[in-house]
TORDO-262814 format. One record per atom (N, C-alpha, C): residue in one letter; atom name; x negated, z negated, y. Coordinates in Angstrom, 1 decimal. Each point is the difference from the previous one (the first is absolute). Example, Ala and Ser with C-alpha at 12.3 -4.5 7.8 and 13.67 -1.06 7.14 Angstrom:
(pt A N (-13.2 -7.8 -5.7)) (pt A CA (0.9 0.0 1.2)) (pt A C (-0.9 0.0 1.2)) (pt S N (0.4 0.7 1.1)) (pt S CA (-0.9 0.0 1.1)) (pt S C (0.8 -0.8 1.1)) 
This chain:
(pt X N (199.3 46.5 -264.2)) (pt X CA (0.3 -0.2 -1.4)) (pt X C (-0.2 -1.4 -0.4)) (pt X N (0.9 -0.6 -0.8)) (pt X CA (-0.1 -1.4 -0.5)) (pt X C (-1.0 0.0 -1.0)) (pt X N (-0.4 -1.3 -0.3)) (pt X CA (-1.0 -0.2 -1.1)) (pt X C (0.6 0.4 -1.3)) (pt X N (1.3 -0.2 -0.3)) (pt X CA (0.6 0.5 -1.2)) (pt X C (-0.1 1.5 -0.1)) (pt X N (0.3 0.7 1.2)) (pt X CA (-0.1 1.5 0.0)) (pt X C (-1.4 0.5 -0.2)) (pt X N (-1.0 -0.7 0.5)) (pt X CA (-1.4 0.4 -0.3)) (pt X C (-0.3 -0.1 -1.4)) (pt X N (0.5 -1.2 -0.6)) (pt X CA (-0.3 -0.2 -1.4)) (pt X C (0.6 1.1 -0.9)) (pt X N (1.2 0.4 0.3)) (pt X CA (0.7 1.0 -0.8)) (pt X C (-0.7 1.3 0.1)) (pt X N (-0.4 0.4 1.3)) (pt X CA (-0.8 1.2 0.2)) (pt X C (-1.3 0.0 -0.8)) (pt X N (-0.7 -1.1 0.0)) (pt X CA (-1.3 0.0 -0.8)) (pt X C (0.3 0.1 -1.5)) (pt X N (1.1 -0.6 -0.5)) (pt X CA (0.3 0.2 -1.4)) (pt X C (0.2 1.4 -0.3)) (pt X N (0.7 0.8 0.9)) (pt X CA (0.2 1.4 -0.2)) (pt X C (-1.3 0.8 0.0)) (pt X N (-0.8 -0.3 1.0)) (pt X CA (-1.3 0.6 0.1)) (pt X C (-0.9 -0.2 -1.2)) (pt X N (0.2 -1.1 -0.6)) (pt X CA (-0.9 -0.4 -1.1)) (pt X C (0.7 0.2 -1.4)) (pt X N (1.1 0.6 0.1)) (pt X CA (0.8 0.1 -1.3)) (pt X C (-0.7 0.9 -1.0)) (pt X N (0.0 -0.4 -1.3)) (pt X CA (-0.6 0.8 -1.0)) (pt X C (0.7 1.4 -0.3)) (pt X N (1.2 0.1 0.5)) (pt X CA (0.8 1.3 -0.3)) (pt X C (0.0 0.8 1.3)) (pt X N (-0.8 1.1 0.0)) (pt X CA (0.0 0.9 1.2)) (pt X C (1.2 0.8 0.2)) (pt X N (0.9 0.1 -1.0)) (pt X CA (1.2 0.8 0.2)) (pt X C (1.3 -0.8 0.0)) (pt X N (-0.1 -1.2 0.3)) (pt X CA (1.2 -0.9 0.0)) (pt X C (1.0 0.6 1.1)) (pt X N (-0.5 0.6 1.0)) (pt X CA (0.9 0.6 1.1)) (pt X C (0.9 1.0 -0.6)) (pt X N (-0.3 0.7 -1.0)) (pt X CA (0.8 1.1 -0.6)) (pt X C (1.3 -0.6 -0.4)) (pt X N (0.1 -1.3 -0.3)) (pt X CA (1.3 -0.5 -0.5)) (pt X C (1.0 -0.1 1.2)) (pt X N (-0.5 0.3 1.2)) (pt X CA (0.9 -0.1 1.2)) (pt X C (0.5 1.4 0.4)) (pt X N (-0.4 1.1 -0.7)) (pt X CA (0.3 1.3 0.4)) (pt X C (0.7 0.7 -1.2)) (pt X N (0.6 1.1 0.3)) (pt X CA (0.7 0.8 -1.1)) (pt X C (-0.7 1.4 -0.2)) (pt X N (-0.9 0.3 0.9)) (pt X CA (-0.6 1.4 -0.1)) (pt X C (-1.4 0.0 0.7)) (pt X N (-0.9 0.8 -0.5)) (pt X CA (-1.3 0.0 0.6)) (pt X C (-0.5 1.5 0.0)) (pt X N (-0.8 0.3 1.0)) (pt X CA (-0.8 1.2 0.1)) (pt X C (-1.4 -0.3 -0.3)) (pt X N (-0.7 0.7 -0.9)) (pt X CA (-1.3 -0.3 -0.5)) (pt X C (-0.8 1.2 0.4)) (pt X N (-0.9 0.0 1.0)) (pt X CA (-0.9 1.2 0.4)) (pt X C (-1.3 -0.3 -0.6)) (pt X N (-0.5 1.0 -0.8)) (pt X CA (-1.2 -0.1 -0.7)) (pt X C (0.3 -0.4 -1.4)) (pt X N (0.9 0.8 -0.7)) (pt X CA (0.6 -0.5 -1.3)) (pt X C (-1.0 0.0 -1.1)) (pt X N (-0.9 1.0 -0.1)) (pt X CA (-0.8 0.2 -1.1)) (pt X C (1.0 0.3 -1.2)) (pt X N (-0.2 -0.6 -1.1)) (pt X CA (0.8 0.3 -1.1)) (pt X C (1.2 -0.9 -0.2)) (pt X N (0.3 -0.8 1.1)) (pt X CA (1.2 -0.9 -0.1)) (pt X C (-0.3 -1.2 -0.9)) (pt X N (-1.2 -0.6 0.2)) (pt X CA (-0.3 -1.1 -0.9)) (pt X C (0.9 -1.2 0.1)) (pt X N (0.6 -0.2 1.2)) (pt X CA (0.9 -1.1 0.2)) (pt X C (1.5 0.3 -0.4)) (pt X N (0.2 1.1 -0.6)) (pt X CA (1.4 0.5 -0.2)) (pt X C (0.8 -0.9 -0.9)) (pt X N (-0.6 -0.6 -1.1)) (pt X CA (0.8 -0.9 -0.8)) (pt X C (0.3 -1.3 0.7)) (pt X N (-0.9 -0.5 0.9)) (pt X CA (0.2 -1.2 0.7)) (pt X C (1.1 0.3 1.0)) (pt X N (0.1 1.1 0.6)) (pt X CA (1.1 0.3 1.0)) (pt X C (1.3 0.2 -0.8)) (pt X N (-0.1 0.6 -1.2)) (pt X CA (1.2 0.1 -0.8)) (pt X C (0.6 -1.3 -0.5)) (pt X N (-0.9 -1.0 -0.3)) (pt X CA (0.4 -1.3 -0.4)) (pt X C (0.7 -0.7 1.1)) (pt X N (-0.4 0.2 1.3)) (pt X CA (0.7 -0.6 1.1)) (pt X C (1.2 0.8 0.5)) (pt X N (0.3 1.1 -0.6)) (pt X CA (1.2 0.7 0.3)) (pt X C (-0.1 0.8 1.3)) (pt X N (-1.3 0.3 0.4)) (pt X CA (-0.1 0.7 1.3)) (pt X C (0.2 1.5 -0.1)) (pt X N (0.5 0.5 1.1)) (pt X CA (0.0 1.5 0.2)) (pt X C (-1.3 0.4 0.6)) (pt X N (-0.7 1.0 -0.5)) (pt X CA (-1.4 0.3 0.4)) (pt X C (-0.2 1.4 0.4)) (pt X N (-0.6 0.2 1.2)) (pt X CA (-0.5 1.3 0.4)) (pt X C (-1.5 0.0 0.0)) (pt X N (-0.5 0.8 -1.0)) (pt X CA (-1.5 0.1 -0.1)) (pt X C (-0.5 1.2 0.8)) (pt X N (-1.2 -0.1 0.6)) (pt X CA (-0.5 1.2 0.7)) (pt X C (-1.5 0.1 -0.4)) (pt X N (-0.4 1.2 -0.5)) (pt X CA (-1.3 0.2 -0.6)) (pt X C (-0.5 1.4 0.3)) (pt X N (-1.2 0.1 0.6)) (pt X CA (-0.5 1.4 0.4)) (pt X C (-0.6 0.8 -1.0)) (pt X N (-0.6 -0.5 -1.1)) (pt X CA (-0.9 0.8 -0.8)) (pt X C (0.9 0.7 -1.1)) (pt X N (0.0 1.3 -0.1)) (pt X CA (1.0 0.7 -0.9)) (pt X C (-0.1 -0.4 -1.4)) (pt X N (-1.1 -0.1 -0.6)) (pt X CA (-0.1 -0.4 -1.4)) (pt X C (0.5 -1.5 -0.3)) (pt X N (-0.4 -0.8 0.9)) (pt X CA (0.5 -1.4 -0.1)) (pt X C (1.4 -0.1 0.3)) (pt X N (0.5 0.7 0.9)) (pt X CA (1.5 0.1 0.3)) (pt X C (0.7 0.4 -1.3)) (pt X N (-0.5 0.9 -0.8)) (pt X CA (0.6 0.4 -1.2)) (pt X C (0.1 -1.1 -1.0)) (pt X N (-1.0 -0.8 -0.1)) (pt X CA (0.0 -1.1 -0.9)) (pt X C (0.9 -1.1 0.5)) (pt X N (0.1 -0.2 1.3)) (pt X CA (0.9 -0.9 0.7)) (pt X C (1.5 0.3 -0.5)) (pt X N (0.3 1.3 0.3)) (pt X CA (1.4 0.4 -0.3)) (pt X C (0.4 -0.2 -1.4)) (pt X N (-1.0 0.3 -0.9)) (pt X CA (0.3 -0.2 -1.4)) (pt X C (0.2 -1.5 -0.3)) (pt X N (-0.8 -0.8 0.6)) (pt X CA (0.1 -1.5 -0.3)) (pt X C (1.3 -0.6 0.5)) (pt X N (0.6 0.5 1.0)) (pt X CA (1.2 -0.5 0.5)) (pt X C (1.3 0.7 -0.4)) (pt X N (-0.2 1.0 -0.8)) (pt X CA (1.1 0.9 -0.4)) (pt X C (1.1 -0.7 -0.6)) (pt X N (-0.2 -1.1 -0.7)) (pt X CA (1.1 -0.8 -0.6)) (pt X C (0.5 -1.1 0.9)) (pt X N (-0.5 -0.1 1.2)) (pt X CA (0.4 -1.1 0.9)) (pt X C (0.9 0.5 1.1)) (pt X N (1.3 0.0 -0.1)) (pt X CA (0.9 0.7 0.8)) (pt X C (0.0 -0.5 1.4)) (pt X N (-0.5 -1.2 0.3)) (pt X CA (0.0 -0.5 1.4)) (pt X C (-1.4 0.4 0.7)) (pt X N (-0.8 0.7 -0.6)) (pt X CA (-1.3 0.4 0.5)) (pt X C (-0.1 1.5 0.2)) (pt X N (-0.5 0.5 1.2)) (pt X CA (-0.3 1.4 0.2)) (pt X C (-1.3 0.1 0.7)) (pt X N (-0.6 1.2 0.0)) (pt X CA (-1.3 0.2 0.5)) (pt X C (0.0 1.3 0.9)) (pt X N (-0.9 0.0 1.0)) (pt X CA (-0.2 1.1 0.9)) (pt X C (-1.5 0.3 0.0)) (pt X N (-0.4 1.2 -0.1)) (pt X CA (-1.4 0.4 0.2)) (pt X C (-0.3 0.2 1.4)) (pt X N (-0.8 -0.8 0.6)) (pt X CA (-0.4 0.2 1.4)) (pt X C (-1.1 -0.9 0.4)) (pt X N (-0.8 0.6 1.0)) (pt X CA (-1.1 -0.8 0.6)) (pt X C (0.5 -0.6 1.3)) (pt X N (0.1 -1.3 0.2)) (pt X CA (0.5 -0.6 1.1)) (pt X C (-1.1 -0.5 0.9)) (pt X N (0.0 0.4 1.4)) (pt X CA (-0.9 -0.5 0.9)) (pt X C (0.8 -0.2 1.4)) (pt X N (-0.8 0.0 1.1)) (pt X CA (0.7 -0.1 1.3)) (pt X C (0.3 1.3 0.7)) (pt X N (-0.2 1.1 -0.7)) (pt X CA (0.2 1.3 0.6)) (pt X C (0.8 0.9 -1.0)) (pt X N (0.8 0.9 0.5)) (pt X CA (0.7 1.0 -0.8)) (pt X C (-0.9 1.3 -0.1)) (pt X N (0.0 0.6 -1.2)) (pt X CA (-0.6 1.3 -0.2)) (pt X C (-1.5 0.1 0.5)) (pt X N (-0.8 -1.2 -0.3)) (pt X CA (-1.4 0.0 0.2)) (pt X C (-0.7 0.3 -1.3)) (pt X N (-1.0 0.9 0.0)) (pt X CA (-0.8 0.3 -1.2)) (pt X C (-1.0 -1.0 -0.3)) (pt X N (0.0 -0.6 -1.2)) (pt X CA (-1.0 -0.9 -0.4)) (pt X C (-0.8 0.4 -1.2)) (pt X N (-1.2 -0.4 -0.1)) (pt X CA (-0.8 0.1 -1.2)) (pt X C (0.3 -1.3 -0.7)) (pt X N (0.6 -0.1 -1.1)) (pt X CA (0.4 -1.1 -0.7)) (pt X C (-0.9 -0.2 -1.2)) (pt X N (-0.7 -1.2 0.0)) (pt X CA (-1.0 -0.3 -1.0)) (pt X C (0.6 -0.7 -1.2)) (pt X N (-0.1 0.6 -1.3)) (pt X CA (0.5 -0.5 -1.1)) (pt X C (-1.0 -0.9 -0.8)) (pt X N (0.4 -1.2 -0.3)) (pt X CA (-1.0 -0.9 -0.7)) (pt X C (0.0 0.1 -1.5)) (pt X N (-1.1 -0.5 -0.5)) (pt X CA (-0.1 0.1 -1.5)) (pt X C (0.9 -1.0 -0.8)) (pt X N (0.5 -1.0 0.6)) (pt X CA (0.9 -1.0 -0.8)) (pt X C (1.4 0.5 0.0)) (pt X N (0.2 1.2 -0.5)) (pt X CA (1.4 0.6 -0.1)) (pt X C (0.7 0.1 1.4)) (pt X N (-0.9 0.1 1.0)) (pt X CA (0.6 0.2 1.3)) (pt X C (0.3 -1.2 0.8)) (pt X N (-0.2 -1.1 -0.6)) (pt X CA (0.5 -1.3 0.6)) (pt X C (-0.7 -0.3 1.4)) (pt X N (-1.3 0.3 0.1)) (pt X CA (-0.7 -0.2 1.2)) (pt X C (-0.2 1.2 1.0)) (pt X N (0.9 1.0 -0.3)) (pt X CA (0.0 1.2 0.8)) (pt X C (0.3 -0.2 1.4)) (pt X N (-0.5 0.8 1.0)) (pt X CA (0.2 -0.3 1.4)) (pt X C (-0.3 1.3 0.8)) (pt X N (0.6 0.0 1.2)) (pt X CA (-0.5 1.0 1.0)) (pt X C (-1.2 -0.4 0.6)) (pt X N (-0.5 -1.2 -0.2)) (pt X CA (-1.3 -0.5 0.5)) (pt X C (-1.1 0.0 -1.0)) (pt X N (-1.3 -0.1 0.5)) (pt X CA (-1.1 0.0 -0.9)) (pt X C (-0.3 -1.4 -0.5)) (pt X N (-0.5 -0.2 -1.1)) (pt X CA (-0.4 -1.3 -0.6)) (pt X C (-1.1 -0.5 0.8)) (pt X N (0.0 -1.3 0.3)) (pt X CA (-1.1 -0.7 0.7)) (pt X C (-0.4 -1.3 -0.9)) (pt X N (0.3 -1.1 0.5)) (pt X CA (-0.4 -1.3 -0.8)) (pt X C (1.0 -0.3 -1.2)) (pt X N (0.9 0.8 -0.2)) (pt X CA (0.8 0.0 -1.2)) (pt X C (-0.8 -0.1 -1.3)) (pt X N (-1.1 0.7 0.1)) (pt X CA (-0.9 0.1 -1.2)) (pt X C (-0.7 -1.4 -0.3)) (pt X N (-0.1 -0.8 1.0)) (pt X CA (-0.5 -1.3 -0.3)) (pt X C (0.8 -0.9 -0.9)) (pt X N (1.3 0.3 -0.1)) (pt X CA (0.9 -0.8 -0.9)) (pt X C (0.3 0.9 -1.2)) (pt X N (0.2 1.3 0.1)) (pt X CA (0.3 0.8 -1.1)) (pt X C (-1.0 1.2 0.0)) (pt X N (-1.2 -0.3 -0.5)) (pt X CA (-1.1 1.0 0.1)) (pt X C (0.3 1.2 -1.0)) (pt X N (0.8 -0.2 -1.0)) (pt X CA (0.4 1.1 -0.9)) (pt X C (0.9 1.1 0.6)) (pt X N (0.6 -0.4 1.1)) (pt X CA (1.0 1.0 0.6)) (pt X C (-0.7 1.0 0.9)) (pt X N (0.3 1.2 -0.2)) (pt X CA (-0.6 1.1 0.8)) (pt X C (1.1 1.1 0.2)) (pt X N (-0.2 0.8 1.0)) (pt X CA (0.9 1.1 0.2)) (pt X C (-0.5 1.2 -0.8)) (pt X N (1.0 0.6 -0.7)) (pt X CA (-0.4 1.1 -1.0)) (pt X C (0.6 1.3 0.4)) (pt X N (0.8 0.0 1.0)) (pt X CA (0.7 1.3 0.4)) (pt X C (0.6 -0.2 1.4)) (pt X N (0.0 1.1 0.8)) (pt X CA (0.6 0.0 1.3)) (pt X C (1.2 1.1 0.0)) (pt X N (1.2 -0.4 0.4)) (pt X CA (1.0 1.1 0.1)) (pt X C (0.5 0.0 1.5)) (pt X N (0.6 1.1 0.3)) (pt X CA (0.6 0.1 1.3)) (pt X C (1.5 -0.3 0.1)) (pt X N (0.4 -1.0 0.9)) (pt X CA (1.4 -0.4 0.1)) (pt X C (0.4 0.0 1.4)) (pt X N (1.3 0.2 0.2)) (pt X CA (0.6 -0.1 1.4)) (pt X C (0.8 -1.3 0.0)) (pt X N (-0.1 -0.7 1.2)) (pt X CA (0.6 -1.2 0.1)) (pt X C (1.5 0.0 0.5)) (pt X N (0.6 -1.1 -0.1)) (pt X CA (1.3 -0.3 0.6)) (pt X C (0.0 -1.5 0.4)) (pt X N (0.7 -0.3 1.1)) (pt X CA (0.3 -1.4 0.3)) (pt X C (1.1 -0.5 -0.8)) (pt X N (0.0 -1.3 -0.3)) (pt X CA (1.1 -0.5 -0.9)) (pt X C (1.3 0.2 0.8)) (pt X N (0.1 0.0 1.3)) (pt X CA (1.2 0.2 0.7)) (pt X C (0.5 1.4 -0.2)) (pt X N (-0.8 1.0 0.1)) (pt X CA (0.4 1.4 -0.2)) (pt X C (0.4 0.2 -1.5)) (pt X N (-0.8 -0.5 -0.9)) (pt X CA (0.2 0.3 -1.4)) (pt X C (1.4 -0.5 -0.4)) (pt X N (0.4 -1.3 0.4)) (pt X CA (1.2 -0.5 -0.4)) (pt X C (1.2 0.8 0.6)) (pt X N (-0.2 0.4 1.3)) (pt X CA (1.0 0.8 0.7)) (pt X C (0.2 1.3 -0.8)) (pt X N (-1.1 0.7 -0.3)) (pt X CA (0.1 1.3 -0.7)) (pt X C (0.6 -0.2 -1.4)) (pt X N (-0.1 -1.1 -0.6)) (pt X CA (0.5 -0.2 -1.4)) (pt X C (1.4 -0.6 0.0)) (pt X N (0.5 -0.2 1.2)) (pt X CA (1.4 -0.6 0.2)) (pt X C (0.1 -1.4 -0.6)) (pt X N (-1.1 -0.8 0.2)) (pt X CA (-0.1 -1.4 -0.5)) (pt X C (0.1 -1.0 1.2)) (pt X N (1.0 -0.9 -0.1)) (pt X CA (0.2 -0.9 1.1)) (pt X C (-1.0 -1.2 -0.1)) (pt X N (-0.9 -0.2 0.9)) (pt X CA (-0.9 -1.1 -0.1)) (pt X C (0.5 -1.3 0.1)) (pt X N (1.2 -0.2 0.6)) (pt X CA (0.7 -1.2 0.2)) (pt X C (0.5 -0.6 -1.3)) (pt X N (0.0 0.8 -1.1)) (pt X CA (0.5 -0.4 -1.3)) (pt X C (-1.1 -0.7 -0.8)) (pt X N (-1.3 0.0 0.6)) (pt X CA (-1.1 -0.6 -0.7)) (pt X C (-0.4 -1.3 0.7)) (pt X N (-0.2 -1.0 -0.8)) (pt X CA (-0.4 -1.3 0.7)) (pt X C (-1.5 -0.2 0.1)) (pt X N (-0.8 0.8 -0.8)) (pt X CA (-1.5 -0.3 -0.1)) (pt X C (-0.7 1.3 0.0)) (pt X N (-1.1 0.0 0.6)) (pt X CA (-1.0 1.1 0.0)) (pt X C (-1.3 -0.5 -0.6)) (pt X N (-0.5 0.7 -1.0)) (pt X CA (-1.2 -0.4 -0.7)) (pt X C (-1.1 1.2 0.1)) (pt X N (-1.2 -0.4 0.5)) (pt X CA (-1.0 1.0 0.2)) (pt X C (-1.2 -0.2 -0.9)) (pt X N (-0.5 1.1 -0.5)) (pt X CA (-1.3 0.0 -0.8)) (pt X C (-0.6 1.3 0.2)) (pt X N (-0.6 0.2 1.2)) (pt X CA (-0.5 1.3 0.4)) (pt X C (-1.4 0.0 0.2)) (pt X N (-0.8 -1.0 -0.4)) (pt X CA (-1.4 0.0 -0.1)) (pt X C (-0.7 0.3 1.4)) (pt X N (0.3 -0.9 0.9)) (pt X CA (-0.6 0.0 1.3)) (pt X C (0.8 0.7 1.2)) (pt X N (1.0 0.7 -0.4)) (pt X CA (0.8 0.7 1.1)) (pt X C (1.3 -0.7 0.2)) (pt X N (0.2 -1.2 -0.4)) (pt X CA (1.2 -0.7 0.2)) (pt X C (0.6 -0.1 1.5)) (pt X N (-1.0 -0.2 0.9)) (pt X CA (0.4 0.0 1.4)) (pt X C (0.5 1.3 0.5)) (pt X N (-0.5 1.2 -0.5)) (pt X CA (0.5 1.3 0.3)) (pt X C (1.4 0.1 -0.5)) (pt X N (0.3 -0.4 -1.2)) (pt X CA (1.3 0.1 -0.5)) (pt X C (1.0 -0.8 0.8)) (pt X N (-0.4 -1.2 0.5)) (pt X CA (0.8 -0.9 0.8)) (pt X C (0.3 0.6 1.4)) (pt X N (-1.0 0.6 0.6)) (pt X CA (0.1 0.7 1.3)) (pt X C (1.0 1.1 -0.1)) (pt X N (0.0 0.7 -1.1)) (pt X CA (0.9 1.1 -0.2)) (pt X C (1.4 -0.5 -0.3)) (pt X N (0.2 -1.2 -0.3)) (pt X CA (1.3 -0.6 -0.3)) (pt X C (0.5 -0.9 1.0)) (pt X N (-0.5 0.0 1.2)) (pt X CA (0.4 -1.0 1.1)) (pt X C (1.5 0.1 0.2)) (pt X N (0.6 1.2 0.2)) (pt X CA (1.4 0.1 0.2)) (pt X C (0.9 -0.7 -1.0)) (pt X N (-0.5 -0.2 -1.3)) (pt X CA (0.9 -0.5 -1.0)) (pt X C (-0.5 -1.4 -0.5)) (pt X N (-1.1 -0.5 0.6)) (pt X CA (-0.4 -1.4 -0.5)) (pt X C (1.0 -1.0 0.2)) (pt X N (0.9 0.1 0.9)) (pt X CA (1.0 -1.0 0.3)) (pt X C (1.0 -0.2 -1.2)) (pt X N (0.0 1.0 -0.9)) (pt X CA (0.9 -0.1 -1.1)) (pt X C (-0.5 -0.8 -1.1)) (pt X N (-1.3 -0.3 0.0)) (pt X CA (-0.6 -0.8 -1.2)) (pt X C (-0.1 -1.4 0.3)) (pt X N (0.4 -0.8 -0.9)) (pt X CA (-0.2 -1.5 0.1)) (pt X C (-1.3 -0.4 -0.4)) (pt X N (-0.7 0.7 -0.9)) (pt X CA (-1.3 -0.3 -0.5)) (pt X C (-0.8 1.2 -0.1)) (pt X N (-1.3 -0.1 0.3)) (pt X CA (-1.0 1.0 -0.2)) (pt X C (-1.2 -0.6 -0.7)) (pt X N (-0.3 0.5 -1.2)) (pt X CA (-1.2 -0.4 -0.8)) (pt X C (-1.0 1.1 0.0)) (pt X N (-1.3 -0.4 0.2)) (pt X CA (-1.0 1.0 -0.1)) (pt X C (-1.3 -0.6 -0.6)) (pt X N (-0.8 0.8 -0.6)) (pt X CA (-1.4 -0.3 -0.4)) (pt X C (-0.9 0.2 1.2)) (pt X N (-0.9 -0.9 0.3)) (pt X CA (-0.9 0.2 1.2)) (pt X C (-1.3 -0.8 -0.2)) (pt X N (-1.0 0.6 0.5)) (pt X CA (-1.3 -0.7 0.0)) (pt X C (-0.4 -0.5 1.4)) (pt X N (-0.8 -1.0 -0.1)) (pt X CA (-0.5 -0.4 1.4)) (pt X C (-1.4 0.5 0.3)) (pt X N (-0.5 1.0 -0.8)) (pt X CA (-1.2 0.7 0.3)) (pt X C (0.2 1.4 -0.2)) (pt X N (-1.0 0.9 0.3)) (pt X CA (0.1 1.4 0.0)) (pt X C (-0.1 0.6 -1.5)) (pt X N (1.0 -0.2 -0.8)) (pt X CA (0.0 0.5 -1.3)) (pt X C (-0.1 1.5 -0.1)) (pt X N (0.8 0.6 0.9)) (pt X CA (0.0 1.5 0.2)) (pt X C (-0.5 0.2 1.4)) (pt X N (-0.6 1.2 0.2)) (pt X CA (-0.6 0.3 1.4)) (pt X C (1.2 0.1 1.0)) (pt X N (-0.1 -0.9 1.0)) (pt X CA (1.1 0.1 1.0)) (pt X C (1.3 -0.6 -0.4)) (pt X N (0.1 -0.8 -1.1)) (pt X CA (1.3 -0.5 -0.5)) (pt X C (0.6 -1.1 0.8)) (pt X N (1.3 -0.1 -0.1)) (pt X CA (0.7 -1.1 0.5)) (pt X C (-0.6 -1.3 -0.6)) (pt X N (-0.1 -1.1 0.8)) (pt X CA (-0.4 -1.3 -0.3)) (pt X C (1.0 -1.0 0.2)) (pt X N (-0.1 -1.2 -0.6)) (pt X CA (0.9 -1.1 0.1)) (pt X C (0.3 -0.3 1.5)) (pt X N (-1.0 -0.1 0.8)) (pt X CA (0.3 -0.4 1.5)) (pt X C (0.9 1.1 0.7)) (pt X N (-0.4 1.2 -0.3)) (pt X CA (0.7 1.2 0.6)) (pt X C (1.5 -0.1 -0.4)) (pt X N (0.2 -0.3 -1.3)) (pt X CA (1.4 0.0 -0.5)) (pt X C (0.8 -1.2 0.6)) (pt X N (-0.7 -1.1 0.0)) (pt X CA (0.7 -1.2 0.6)) (pt X C (0.4 0.3 1.4)) (pt X N (-0.8 0.6 0.9)) (pt X CA (0.3 0.3 1.3)) (pt X C (1.1 0.9 0.1)) (pt X N (0.0 1.1 -0.8)) (pt X CA (1.1 1.0 0.1)) (pt X C (1.3 -0.6 -0.5)) (pt X N (0.0 -0.8 -1.0)) (pt X CA (1.3 -0.6 -0.5)) (pt X C (0.6 -1.0 1.0)) (pt X N (-0.9 -0.8 0.6)) (pt X CA (0.5 -0.9 1.0)) (pt X C (0.6 0.8 1.2)) (pt X N (-0.5 1.1 0.4)) (pt X CA (0.5 0.8 1.1)) (pt X C (1.3 0.6 -0.4)) (pt X N (0.3 0.1 -1.3)) (pt X CA (1.3 0.7 -0.4)) (pt X C (1.0 -1.0 -0.6)) (pt X N (-0.3 -1.3 0.3)) (pt X CA (1.0 -1.1 -0.4)) (pt X C (-0.1 -0.5 -1.4)) (pt X N (-1.1 0.1 -0.6)) (pt X CA (-0.2 -0.6 -1.4)) (pt X C (-1.1 -1.0 0.0)) (pt X N (0.2 -1.0 -0.8)) (pt X CA (-1.0 -1.1 0.0)) (pt X C (-0.5 -0.1 -1.5)) (pt X N (-1.2 -0.5 -0.2)) (pt X CA (-0.5 -0.2 -1.4)) (pt X C (0.9 -1.0 -0.8)) (pt X N (0.4 0.4 -1.2)) (pt X CA (0.9 -0.8 -0.8)) (pt X C (-0.8 -0.5 -1.3)) (pt X N (-0.8 0.9 -0.5)) (pt X CA (-0.8 -0.4 -1.2)) (pt X C (-1.3 0.8 0.0)) (pt X N (-1.1 -0.6 -0.5)) (pt X CA (-1.3 0.6 -0.1)) (pt X C (-0.7 -0.5 -1.3)) (pt X N (-0.5 1.0 -0.8)) (pt X CA (-0.8 -0.4 -1.1)) (pt X C (-1.2 0.8 -0.2)) (pt X N (-1.1 -0.5 -0.2)) (pt X CA (-1.2 0.7 -0.3)) (pt X C (-0.1 0.5 -1.4)) (pt X N (-0.4 1.2 -0.2)) (pt X CA (-0.1 0.5 -1.5)) (pt X C (-1.3 0.5 -0.2)) (pt X N (-1.0 0.2 0.9)) (pt X CA (-1.3 0.5 -0.3)) (pt X C (-0.9 -0.3 1.1)) (pt X N (-1.2 -0.4 -0.3)) (pt X CA (-1.0 -0.5 1.0)) (pt X C (-1.3 0.7 -0.1)) (pt X N (-0.6 0.4 1.1)) (pt X CA (-1.2 0.7 0.1)) (pt X C (-1.2 -1.0 0.0)) (pt X N (-0.9 0.2 -0.8)) (pt X CA (-1.2 -1.1 -0.1)) (pt X C (-0.7 0.0 1.4)) (pt X N (-0.1 1.1 0.7)) (pt X CA (-0.7 0.0 1.3)) (pt X C (0.9 -0.5 1.1)) (pt X N (1.2 -0.3 -0.3)) (pt X CA (1.0 -0.5 1.1)) (pt X C (1.1 1.0 0.1)) (pt X N (1.2 -0.6 0.0)) (pt X CA (1.3 0.8 0.2)) (pt X C (0.9 -0.2 -1.2)) (pt X N (1.3 0.1 0.2)) (pt X CA (1.0 -0.2 -0.9)) (pt X C (1.1 1.0 0.1)) (pt X N (0.6 0.3 -1.2)) (pt X CA (1.2 0.8 -0.1)) (pt X C (1.2 -0.9 -0.1)) (pt X N (1.0 0.3 0.7)) (pt X CA (1.3 -0.8 -0.1)) (pt X C (1.2 0.8 -0.3)) (pt X N (1.0 -0.6 -0.6)) (pt X CA (1.4 0.4 0.0)) (pt X C (0.7 -0.8 1.2)) (pt X N (0.5 0.6 1.0)) (pt X CA (0.6 -0.7 1.1)) (pt X C (1.4 0.5 0.1)) (pt X N (1.0 -1.0 0.2)) (pt X CA (1.3 0.3 0.3)) (pt X C (0.4 -0.5 1.3)) (pt X N (0.7 0.8 0.8)) (pt X CA (0.5 -0.4 1.3)) (pt X C (1.5 0.0 0.0)) (pt X N (0.6 -0.9 0.8)) (pt X CA (1.4 -0.2 0.1)) (pt X C (0.4 0.3 1.5)) (pt X N (1.1 0.8 0.1)) (pt X CA (0.5 0.3 1.3)) (pt X C (0.6 -1.2 0.7)) (pt X N (-0.3 -0.2 1.2)) (pt X CA (0.6 -1.2 0.7)) (pt X C (1.5 0.3 0.3)) (pt X N (0.8 -1.0 -0.2)) (pt X CA (1.5 0.3 0.2)) (pt X C (0.3 0.1 1.5)) 
């Protein structure tokens, strides 16, 4: 890579806008939708959006929130690396935003007010199977966005057959054990490199006093 290329890459990695890559795509899949907090931003960019959210009550709020946005649709599903696996899904006190199939660990060092208040039983689908069953063509989406609270690597492993269709993959990830047995930044970097993606952007958004950081990371598929 030339010095100019290195400089351009560093500018992207340090850019104040974590979602500038969305201007390069026309449609996104967002796994871990919660109530669709990004819906207006996506609408402003003119994106077609497929939201995926597992919690029934939160899904109901999501569908209501996007009901007047014709380019956005939602599916209720728990996405992991296996089809038809039974999970105990932990629902968090912050309107479900920190909910996970994993148990809380050092997450409490940053957000001590968050706790699990309920556990429900859900069966999983891989993203590959879910899209096939719903008749949705993954090649029509340019970006995949994950916010699944520690299980991001499981989602990606279940999507290996379709990863080639995405130009960008964005995920929230920590470099410490925020949830018990969770995916960490180094794990994610290794997996993405193995499947032809390189880091495109990284921005820290929360830091643990005892050591450790949460990041928004975007990867770009190598041409």
